[in-house]
N, C-alpha and C positions, 0 to 999 in steps of 0.2 A: 322660291326665287322672287326677289323684290323687283320693283319697277325700274331700278337703276341698273339692272343686269345689262352687261355689255352684249349687244346683239351679235357681235362677231366672235365672242368667246364661246358661244354655243353653236358652233358651225355644224350644220347638217346638210345632207344632200337634199335637193328638191324631191319631194315625194311624187311618184308617178300618178297620173290621172287614170281613171277607169279605162281599161282597154289599151293602155300603153304596152307596147311590145318590149320585152326585156332588151336592154342595151348592154354595152360593154361593162358598165358598172353594176349590172344586175338590178338596177332600179327602174329600168324603162327609159324610153326615149326622152322624157322631159328634161333630163339633166345633162347638158354639156358640163364642162368642168365647173365644180361648185365655186360660188363666189362668196359664200358666207350667208347662208340662208338665215331667215329671221325666226326666232322661237315664238311660241304662243299663237301660231296661226292655225286657223281652221278653214277647211275647204267649204266655202259657202256660196260661191258664184257659179251659177249655171248659165247656159247660153242666153236665156231671156234676161238675166241679171246683167250680163256683160253688155248686151244691146242697150238696155235701159240706162246703164251707167254712161255709155258712149253718147247716147242721145241727150241725157241730162247735162253732160259736160260740154258737148260740142255745139248744140243748137243754142245760140245766144240771143235772147230777147233784146239785149241792149244794143245789138248792132243792126237790128231791123230798121229802126228809124234813121240811123246813120247811113245805111246803104240807100234808103229811099231818098235821102237828100241829093243823091246823085242823079235823080230824074230817070227818065225812061231808059237811058243807056245803062243804068245799073242792072236792069234785067238782062241786057245783052252780055254784060261782063260777068254776071253770075253764071250764065249758061256757058260762057267760055272757060271760066275757072273750073267749073264742074268737069268739063271734058279734058282740059289740058293740065289741070293741077290735081283736082280731087281724085280722079281715076288712077293716075300713076301713084299718087301718094298712098291711096288705100291699098293698092297692090303691094307696095314696098313693105308697109307695116303689117299687113296680113301675113306675109311670108316670115318676116323677122319675129313677130310676136308669137307665131306658132313654133318656130324653131328654138327660141330662147325665152321660155316661160317663167324664168326665175322672178322672185319678188324684187321689185325695183325697176323693172322694165327698162326704159331708156338709160337710166343710170348704169345698169349692168352692161348694156350694149356698148356704151361709150367707154366704160372701164375695160371691157375685154378688148376693144379695138385700139384705144389710145392711152390707157393707163388711168390711174387714180386722179392725177392732177387735172387732166382734161375733163374727166367725169365729174369731179367735184365742182368745177367752175360752171360747166354746162348745166348741171342740176340746180345750182344756185339761181341761175337765170330762169330756168323752167319753173322752179318752186316759187320764187318771189313774185312772178307774174300774178299768182292767184291771190295773195293778200293785197297786192296793189290793185288788182282788178276788183276784188270784193270791196275794199275800202274806198276806191276812187271812182268806180263806174257803176257797179251793180247797186250799191247802197244809195247813190244819188238818184238813179232811175227809180228805185223802189220808193224812196222818200217823195220824189216828185209825183209819182202815181198816187201814193197814199194821200198826199196833200190835195191833189186835184179831184180825186174821185171818192175818197172815203172820209177822212177827218182832216181839217186844216192843221198844218204843222207850222207854216211860216218858214222863213229861211234864217238859220242861225239862232233860232229860238231854243229855249230849253226842251220844248217838245220835239223839235227837229233833231237835236243832239241825242235825246233819249231814244227816239225811233231808230236812228242810224246805229247807235251802240247796241241796241237790242237786236237789230237785224244782223249785224256782224257776229255777235256772240252766239246767236241761235244757229247760224250757219256753222260756226266752229264746233258747237256742241254736237251737231249732226255728224261731224267727222270724228268726234271723240268716242261716241258709242261704238260698240262692236260692229264689224262689217255685216254680220248676219242679221243685225237689226237695222243698222243705218242704211243698208241697201234698199230697204223698203221705203225709206223717206225719199231717196234719190229716184227710185222707180216711180213713186207717186208724182214727183216733180216732172219726170219725163212724160208720164201719161197726161198730166195737167197741161204741160207745155204744148204737146202735139194736139191735144184736144182744143186748147184755146186758139191755136193757129188755124185748125180746121174750121172751128166755129166762125172765126173772123172771116176767113176766106169765102166760105159759103154765104155768109151774111152779106159780104161785100158784093158778091155776084148777084144775089137777089136784089140788093139795093140798086145796083147798076142797071138791072133789067127794068126796074120801076122808074128810076130817076135819071138814067143815063150815066155815062162815065166822064164826069167833068175833068178829071185829072188827066185823061189821055189827050185832051186838047190843049193842055197847058204845060206839058212836060218838055218844053224847049224844042229840040230837034227830034223829038220822039225817041225811038230806040236806036238811032244811028250812033255808033261808038265814036269817041273822040279821044285824042291823046291826053287832053287835060282831065277828062273824066276818068280815064284809065289810071293815070298817075295818082289821082286823088283817092280812088276806090281800092286800088290793089292791096294796100296794107290791111285794110279792114276786111276785105274779102278773104285774104289768106288766113287772117286771125279767125274768121268765122268757120273755116273749113279744116283747121288743124285740130288735133287732139284725139283722133280715133285710137291712138296707141295708149291713151291714158289708162284704160283698165288693165293694161299689161303690167302696170306698177304693182298690181295685186295678183301677179301671175300664180304664185303658190297658194292663193286662196280660191283658185278656179278648180272645178272638178276635172275638166278635160280641156286645157288650153289649146292643145294641138288640134283638136277637132273644132272647138267652139270659136277661137279667136278669128280665123279667116272669115267664117260665116257672119260673125257678129260685126266685124269691120264692114263687110259688104252691105249688110242690112242697115246699119246705123248711118253709113255714108249715103245710101239711097234715100233714107228718111230725111236726113239733113238737107240734101239737095232740094227735095220737095218743100221742106219747111222754110227754106230761104226764098226760093224762087217764087212760089205761089203767093205768100203773104206780101212780099215786096211789090209784086205786080198788082195785088189788090189795093195796097196803100196808094200806089201811084194812080190807079184807075179812078178812085173815088175822091182823092184829095188834090186840089190844085197844088202844083209844085211849090209855089211861094209860101204855102201854109205848112209845109212839112218841116219838122224839126227833128234833130237827132235824138233828143231826150224824150220827146212826146209823140213821135211819129205813129207808133202802133196804137196807143190808147186814144189819141185824138181822132184817128181814123175810125177806131171802134165806136167812139162817142157819136160820130156822124152816121155810120151805117146801122147802128142798133136802133135808130129811130124807126125802122120798119116794124119793130115789135110793139109799137104803140104804148099802152100803159105798162107793159112789161119791160120797156126799154131801160128804165132806171134800175130796177132790181137786177136785170141781166148785166147791165154795165158795172154795177157794184160787184157782182159775182166775178165778172171778167177781171176786174181790177185786183180782187183778192187772189184769183188764180195767177195773175201776172206777177204779183209780189211773191207768192209762194214759189213759183217757178224760178224767179231770180234767186231766191234764197237757196233752193236746192241746187241750182246751177253752180253757185259758189261752193257749196259743201261737196258736190261731186268732185270738183277739182282738188279741194283740200284733202279729200280721202286719198287720192292717188299721189299728189305731189308731195304731201307731207311724209308719206311712206318713203319716197325717194330721198328726200333731204335727210330724213332720220337715218337712213342707211349710210349716207355720207358722214354724218356725225358719228355714228357707231364705229366707223372705220378710222376715226381720228382726224378727219379732214375738214371739220367744221366746228371749231372751238371745242366744246366739251363733249366727250363720249356720252355723257348722261342725256344729252339731247336726243340720242339715238335709241333710248330705251323704249321697248314696246311693253305696254301694260300687261301683266301676266294673265289677267282675267278678260280684259276687253280685246286684247290683241291689236291695239292701236297705239301710235306714237304720241301719247298724250302731251308730252312736253313740247314736241315740235308743233302739235296742234295749237297749243297755247301761244307759242312764239308767233305762229301765223296770225292769231287773233290780235296780238300786240302790234305786229307790223301793219295789219289792216287798219287798226285803230289809229296808229300814227299817221298813216297815209291819208286817212279820212280827215284828220285834223289839218294836214298840209293842204288838201284839196279845199277844205272849208276856208282856209286863209286865202287861197287863190281866188275863191269866189268873190272876194271883195274887189278884185281887179277886173272882173268880167261877169257876164250874165251866166246863168246856170247852164245854158246850152253850150257855151264856149268852154266852161270848166269840164263839162261832161266829155266833150270831144278831145280835149287835151289829155285828161287822165286816162281815157280809153286808149289813146295813142301810146301812152307810157306802157300799158299792159301789152299792147300789140308789139311794141319794140322789144321788150325783154323776152317775150315768148318766141318771136321770130329769130332773134339772135341765138337762142339755144339750138334751133334746128340747123344753124350753120355748122354745128359739130355733129349733131345727131344723124343727119342724113349721110355724111361721109362715113360715119361709123357703121352704118348698115352695109355699105359697099365693102368696107374693110373686113367686116365679119364674114361676109360671103366668100371673100378671098382667103382669109386667114384660117377659117374654121370649116373647111369643106367636108369634114367628117361628121358634122352635126346633121342629123336627119332633119329634113324640111318637109313636113307633111303637106304643105301647100307651097307652090312655086309660081313666081311671076311668069306669065306667058312669054315665050321667047328665050327662056333660060337665062344664062349669064348676061347675054347681050341685052335682052329685054329688061333685066334688072338694072343694068348700068344706064341704059337710055332713060328709063323711068326716073332714076335717081338724079341724072343730069338735068332733066326737065324740071323736076321738083326743086332742085338746088338753085337753078336760075331764077325761078319765081321767088324763092326765099330771099336771095340776094337783092333782087329788085325791091321786094316789099320792105326789107330791112332798111335799105337806103331811103326810100320814100317816107318811111315812118320817122327816121332819125333826122332827115334833112329835107323836109317838104319844100317844094318850090325851087330846088336846085337843078332838076332835070328839065323843067318846063322851058327855060330859055333856050336850051339846046334844040328844042323842037319848035321854037318860034311861038311859044304859048306864053301870054302874059300871066302874071301871078300876083295877086294882092294878098300878102300874108295876113295882115291884120283883118282885112275883110273876110278872109277864109276862116281864120281861127278865133277871131274876137279878142286876141291878146297879141302882144308884141313878140317878135322872134326871140328876143332875149328871155322873156318869161317862158316861152315854149321850150327853149333849149335847156333852161334851168331845170325844168321838170323832166324832159326826156333824156337828153345827153347827160345832164347832171345825175339822174338816177342810175344810168349805165356806169358812169364813173365811180359813184359811191359803191355800187355793187362789185366792181372790179377790185376796189380797195378793200371792201369787206371780205371778199373771197380770199384775197391775198393774206389778210390778217388771220383769217381762220386757218389757212395753211401754215403760216408762220408759227402759230400757237401749237400746231400739231407736231412740229419738228422736235420738240423736247420730249416727245412720248414715243414709245416703241410702236411699231406697226405702221 
């Protein structure tokens, strides 16, 4: 069987995990009606692997500094989001991920609920977030860190371009290798990420005990929440806490998704809550608010607090910078591993240009062609972001391109969340090993709360500054973003428009083919 094999021509039922009870189809509970499983897959993900993949994907180093720019109230809003968004969100996806463990995850859920057209468009937004994020946010933060703490690169120099291209394609290569090998790279990234955050937080505490906490006295109104701060932070906060369903895109590569998915979602959500709340609080405590930047917040604070190590401070800071860059790289590859699988399944069913893009490599078991397309897309967006850099400083570019990724991802959840509710109503016969407390009512209330947050975050990301006047809050667009509104909307709203046209074109090309 060659690489161009059509994934849907080899339709198989999802294999049951260990311990699965026989179901109506004789294959165990894992398979509600088959959706076209993917060949060449091996079960290689156990509970620890799923947790590590969730942590690698969800905990975002690149948003720590951006959150800290919100001052002391960022800590207040993080705590609020954990209680009123993260908790119900985790409950919803824990139940659905255990009930529908087929390869493709959210793509399959939307397809079963609303059909192939809605699933194809939703998956396009979910997928493209990651090359946009890799090429427009992660690579910029990695390059800035390398330039400041390791080897000077400059801005727009051959060295800068070489580093960014190498970073992007190393991340893609991690997604290309087989999951049973690639998972160890993302697992290492998760361990390094949590370790770096723990080291920084403890070091900041010791630094504060020795030198005081200067940042706490310069964080504006302290931790008191405000409408302006809330509207500015909510899109980034939601972006920071979504994605725990990502490992479900490799559902048929898990040993026992019915048992492991709910536990993994719960554990990774708890780890993520701590890894955002504590480091952001530490950054704010030791760094005066006026000195915090979105692109350099974490490492600049690390430079300050590592001074307590004396002669060891420089080697430790260099090590921390390497850990930071490696964690960013694996963060991008963790998302590529899952989102490329989803988009490959769309292509394999004829809903995204060529079916050949949906081929899974017979030996690696990965969608190599879709991986390469992600790399090309990330490279193109990096070039666009580099062009934007000529109109503003690096911090402004970082904030704008991060918002593009926030926008496309949040828009996909406008369909994914209703799909979960529809599946619960349309597929009552599907066994649900884990259920949201409160039964159907608890599920619907959780979904309603999550959906309201997503709608608000999507609007604030696409049209910042439009809700503030309704609340009597002044808003300086150029002062906030460092670019004009026209430039901002070209990147955000323009990206959304291009994606809609791109998705429509992919569907039009499909019409001439059967299936």
